[in-house]
Every structure is written in structure tokens, then in C-alpha cells.
N, C-alpha and C positions, 0 to 999 in steps of 0.2 A: 602459664603466663608467658607473654612474649619475651624473647631474649634479645638484648641490645648489645651491640659491639661498640665500645667506646675508646676514645683516645684522650688522654689528659696529660697535663703538666704537673709535676710535683713541685715542692717548694724550691727546689734547685733548678727548675726549668726543664727537667728531663722528661721526655715523652714516654708515657706508659700506656699500653693498650690491654684490653681484656673484654670479658663479657659479664653481664649481670642480668638477672631476671627482674622484671618490673612491670607495672601497669601501663606506663607511658614514658615518653622522653623526659617530661618534667620530674617524675618521681626518681628517675635515674640521675638526672642532673642534681637534684637536691641531695641525694645520697652521696654522690661523689664529692660535692662541695662540702658536705658535713665531714668527710674524711680528709679535707684539706687540699683537695686537688682542684685544678682549673680545667674544666671540660674544653676540649678542642673540637671533637665531633662525637655524636651519638647517633647510631643508626640501628634500626630494627633488622635483625637477621632474617633472611628469607630462605626458605628451603624448596624453591621451585613453585610450580602451579598449585601445589597442595599446601603451601605456606611453610612455616618453620618445621624443620625435621625434628621428630621427637624420638628420643631413645627410650623405647618402651621399658627396657630393663631398668633404667634409672628411675622411672616413675614408681617402681616398687622397691627401690633400694631403701633399706632401713638399717640404722645403727642402734644396737641395743643401748639403753641408758647406762648400763654397767660399763660398756666399752667406751662410751664418751666420757664418763666419769674417770675411768682409769687413764685415758689419754690426757685429760686435763690435769689430773694429779701428777702424772709422770712428767708432763710438759713443764709444769711450774717447778718441779724438782730440778730438772735439767737446766732450765733457764736461770734459776736462782744459783745454780752451781757455776754459772758463767759459760756454759756451752753455747756456741753460736746458734742462732735460731735455725739456720739451714741444717746444721748438723743434728740439732735436737729433733726437728721434724723428720729428717731422714731416718734417724734411729727409731723413732716411734712408728714410722711407716713400716719398717722392717719387722717389728716385733708384734704389731697388732694382729689379732686373729680375725678381725672384721675386714672382709674384702672391700666392702663399700667405703669404709673409713680409709683403708690403705690407698685406694684409687684417689680419693679426695685429697689425702695428704701428699700424694705424688704430684697432683695438679697444683696444690698450694706451694709446694717446694719450688716448682718450676716458675710460678708467678713471683715468688720471693726473689728468685735469681734474676728475674726481669725487672726488679725494682719496685714491685707492688708492696703495699703495706699488708700486714698479716690480716687485718680486719677486712680489707678489700678482697684478698684472696679467699678468705673463708666465706664471704658473702656470695660467692659463686656457687656455693653448695648449701642452699637453704634447707634441704631435706635432712641435712646432718647438723649444720650449725644454724640454729634459728635466729630470728631477728634480735632477740634478747642477748644471745651468746655473742653475736657479731658486734652489737652496739657496746657490750661490756668490754670486749677486746679493744674496740676503738677508744673507749674512755680510758682504758689502761695505757694504751699507746700515747694518747694525747696528753694525759696527765702524768706520764712517766711512772706509773704505779702498776705495771702489767703483772708483776708477781703477786701483789696484793689482790688485784682483780681476779686473777686465776684462782687464788685461794678462795675468794668469795664465790666464784663460779662452781668450784667443787662442792662447797657447802650447799649452794642453791640447788645444783643438780641432784645432790644426794637427798635433800629435803623433798624435791619434786618426785624423785623415784619412790621414796617411802610413802609419799602422799598417794601416788597412783596405786601402789601396792595395797595400801590400807583401804583406799576407796574400792578397789577391786574386790578385796576380801569382804568388805561391808556389803557390796552389791551382789555377791555370789549367791547368797541365800535367797534374796528377793527374786533374782533372775531365775533360779531353779523353780521357785514357787510359781512364777508367771508362766514359765515354759510348761510346767505340769498342768496348770489350769487350762492353757490353750490346747494342749494335747487332749485333755479330758473333754473339753467342749467339742473338739473335732470328732472324737470317737463317738460321743453321745449323739451329735448331730448327724453323723453318717450312718450309724448302726441301730441306735435305740429310737430316736424320735420318729424316723419314717414308719416304724412298725406301730407306734402309738397313733400316728396320724391316720394310718390305714385302718386301724381298729375303730377309732373315733368316727371316721367317715362311714364305716360299715354299720355301726349302731346309730348313725344319724346324730352324733353329738356335736357340740360346738367347741371349737379350739379355744382354750384359755388364752388370755392376752399375753402373759409372759412367754408362753410357748410360741405364740405367733411372732413375737418380737425376735426370739432366738432363731426361729426358722427363717425369718426374713433376712436377718443379718448373715447367718451361715450360708443361705442360698445365694445371696448377693456376692459374698466373698468367694464362694465356689465358682460362680460364673465369671466374675470380673476381677479375679485376683491379679491378672496380668496388668489390667488398667490401673489398679491400685499400686502395683509395683512401679509402673511407669510414672504415675503421678508423684509417688514418694521420691523417686529418683530425680524428677524434674524439680521438685521443691528443694531437695538437697543441693542440686547444682545451682539453682537460682539464688538460694541463700548464701552459698559459698561465694558466688560472684558479687553479691550485695555487700558482704562483709569485707571484700577485698577493696571496695571503694572507700574513700576517706570518710564519707558520711556514714556508711554502713559499719565501718570499723569503730567509729566513735560510738554509735548506738550500741553495738555488740559489746564493747568493753565496758560501757556504763551498765548495760543490762546484767553482765556477768557479776558485777559487784552487788546487784540487787536481788540476785536469785536466792530463793529460800534454801536453807541448809548449806549449799556450796558457796553462796555469795560472801558470807562473812569470812570463810576460810580464804577465798581468793583475795579479799580486801586486806586481811591481816598479812598475807604473804607479800602483797604489793607494798604495804607500809614497812614491813621488815626489810624488803629489798631497797626501798627508798632510804631508810635510815642507815643501812649497812653501807650502801654505795656512797652516800653523802659523807658519812664518817670517814670512810677510806680515803676519799679524794680530799676532804678538808684537812685531814691529818697530815697530808703531804705539804701543806702550805699554799695550795692553790687558792686564789680569790674565791669567795663564796659564790659570786655571780657565775664564774667559770665552772665551779663544781655543780651548781644547779643546772646549768645548760647541759652538762654531761649526764647528770643523774636522770634528767627527763627522758633521755633516750635509752635508759637501761632499766626503767621501772617495769616495763612489760605490759603497760596498759595505757592506751593513748588518751583516755579520759583523765587519768591521773597525771599523765605527762603534760596535758594542756594546763592543768592546774599548777603544776610545777613551773611551767613556762611563765604563767601569770605571776607566780611568786617571784621568779627571777626578775621580771620587769619591775615589780615593786621594790625589790632590793636595789635595782639599778637606779631607782628614783630616791634611794636613801631612806626607805621606810623600815629597814630591818627585816627580820624573819617572822617573829611571833605575831605581830599585828595583822599583816596580810594573810598569814596562815589561818588565823581565826576568822577573818572576813570571807575567805574562800569557801568555808563550810565543808571542805573535803577531809580535812585532818581532824581526828578526834581531839577533844579538849585535853586529854592527858598528854598527847604528843605536843600540842601547842604549849602547854605549861612546861614540859620538859625542855623544849627548845628555848622558851623565854628564860628559864632558869640558867640554861647553858650560855645564852647571850650575856646575861647580867654577870655571871660568875667567871666568864672566860673559859668555861669547860664544856663547850658545845660538843666536842668530839666524844667525851665521856657520856654526855646525856644521850646522844644519838646511838651510842653503843648499847646503852641500857634500854632504849626504845626497841632496837632491833632484837636484843635478847628476849625482851618481854613478849614481843609478837611471835618470835620463833617458838617460845614455850606455849603461847596461846594456840598457835596452829597445831602443835603436837597434841595438845589437850583436846582441841576440837575434832581432830581426825580420830583420836581414840574413842570419842563419844559419837562418832558418825553412825556406827551400827545402831546405837541406842536411839538415835533420832530417826533413822530410816525404818527400822523394824516396826514400830507402832503404826506408821503410816501404811506400810505394806500389809500388815496384819488386818488393819481396818478395811483397806481396799479389797483384799482377798476374801475377807469375811462377807462383805456386801456382795461380791461377785459370786461366792459360793452359795449364799442364800438365794440369790436370783436363779442360779443354775438348778438348785434343788427344787425350788418352786416350779420352774419351767418344766422339769421332768416329772415331778410328783403330781401336779395338778391334772395333766391328762390321764395319768394312771388312776387317780381317784375318780375322774370323770368316767373312765371305762368301768371301774368297779361299781360305781353308782348306777350306771346304765344297765349292767348285767344284774345288779341286785334288786332294783326296783322297777325296771322296765320303763320308767318315765321320770327318772330323777334329773340330776344335774345335766344341763346341756341338751336334753331331749326335746325334739319338736313334737 
């Protein structure tokens, strides 16, 4: 993505400069304004005739989830203890084992010394602090509840780490099966089928249809594998570029909620995030409208964020929460009913906490049953593929035996 150098004024009129990644000037302007800054100038950085200079090393920089979780947990501890933010960042920079995180924290510390907000400084390192993380920090700074938001982030990051680990464990067995199947097809197509083809041609037999299909597919992949690889790479790049646009991001985030197996898990995680953030901000005494505006940027899904923005607009018109939530059709009836009960009883915070706890447990239950959902599908697929493979190998073998046995049986002219 292009890098833009900006100059802005903070609430006190002080000039602050820095760089941010973004799709265009408008996206950078919107982000800076959301952080409470007044843009003075925004220009795309150029790196000579070849365009912006790219640090190849940074493209492959990765911070392990455990390192980010430890940083966030230690940061909230130091911040809650009253240690100045600069000192806390410096201390964490010195003790982290991740070189990429240490470099990012050093840059963040320098930006903080220049007067930048923590969220703005972190936004310059999107490969380490993603959009959800940065927006959550921004909500904590804006709402004056940074400690609570950091606690929520630790919980959220830990949930996502466990989810990825459990999904990886659930997918390990199917991936091994698939790799074994592909290897078996490659070996049979390379060493076994050619001999059968030669024998059938010698005795004047006709190639069975399943065998013909297998030969055509393997021959095509053998000759044009590089074209298939280039096509796949092009599709991946184009898809990545598409989902970076506003229309593409909206479509992709909506599609993720509708995916089989994984969609319900992503949906429940987003609902838990919505309820947890809303409860945290509302408990501080912020107006509901202000809380909703902050929550929409921390839910991690632009489709749901758009629905929350519409909900905020209804609240602004004095319609309350439950009725517009029901009309939007995005929130489950249980969530709507809990919010309605909270509004009527004055215990909205408690109801939102119960909603978040409920969906956290639902996510854990769904992930534990992930293997049970995936394995039957993989077994069915592998069974059908194995039957096809056996038939494709067995039929020419039977044709050869028939030809030698009868001299004019199956497939003979």
C-alpha cells in the first residue's frame, strides 16, 4: 500500500507529522480526523523513478501472537501502576524478545515524544498492530478507559490465538489426508498408468472413461503447472486488491459471516466483541451515542460496523436501542431481548456482559466441535476421490486381463 506523509494539528493546535499506510488521501484524512486531528497536509511519499521505496525485510516481519499478548498484558500492568507511557513503552521495548516488536516500539516511543497519540503511532505498524488493535486503543484513549480496553484486548488476542491453534489442529488431519491423496495420484499417474496405457494400446483395447479423465487432468497439470501457478498467484493478488477497496471489504466481511462452518464462529466472535466493548465504554458513563460510534470501529467487521452506525443514527433520533436493533436484522433475537431488558431495568451494562460471556462460551464450544464438523466432510470427499482413483486404475487392469483371457473381450476391436 502507498505510504503518506502527513502534518496535522492536535486539539491544542500543536503541529504533528508522521507517516501512515493507506489506499488514498481520503482514507488517510478520515483516519486522522477519527483520531481527533485536523489535517494540514497529506502527501504520498515517492521513492524515485521506481516509486515508493520498499523495505523488503519489513514485508516479512512477523510478531508471534504470544509476544503481542505478553506485550499487551505487561503494558496494561505498567500503565495501571501509574508508570508514564513513554517509560512503559521503553521498558517493554528493552525486555521483548521479538526484534520486529522492539523496532516498532522504538519508533512508537519516538512518535510519542513528538506528541503523537498512541493509536496514531501504532497505526504506522499495521503488520504488528492490526486495524482492530489500533481502533481499540483509539477508543480507549478517546473514552478514557485505556486500561479496560487493554484488558479486553488481552482477552480478545488470547481467544483468537486459541481459535487459530484449535482450527490448525482440526485441519491438520484433513491436510495430511489431502497431501497423501495428491502424492498417490502423482505416483500412479507417473509410474503405473503409463504402463497400463502401453499394454492396452498393444492389445488394441479401449481406454476406460475414468482412466481417460485422470490421464487428461494429470497430463494437463504436468505440462502447464507453471501457468496454473501464475493464474493462482494472479487471482490471489487481484482478490487482495479487491478486498482492500471499500466495496470489496464490505462484500468480504459480509461473506465471512455467511461461510459454512467458520461463518457462525466469526459471527459469534464479532457479537461478543461488540457487547464487550459496548459494556466497557458504557460503564464509564459515556453517552450511548458516543459509545456506539467508538464500538463500530472496534468490532472488526465493516458490515457489522455499518449496522452499528445505523443503530447510532437511530439512537441519535431518540428511538432507543432495542427497536432499531430488531429492525436491522443483524443482531440475534436473544441479543435484542437482553438489550431491551437492560434498557427497561437500567442494567444495560450487566446485560451486555452476559451477552459477551454467552458468546465467548459459544465460540469455545463451536471450536471444540470444529473437528467433528470437518472430519465427516473430508471423509466423504476422500472416499469419493479414492473410489474414483481405484476405478481409474482397476478398469484398465481388468481390460488387460479380459483381453489376454478371451482374446476379444472388453474393449477389443
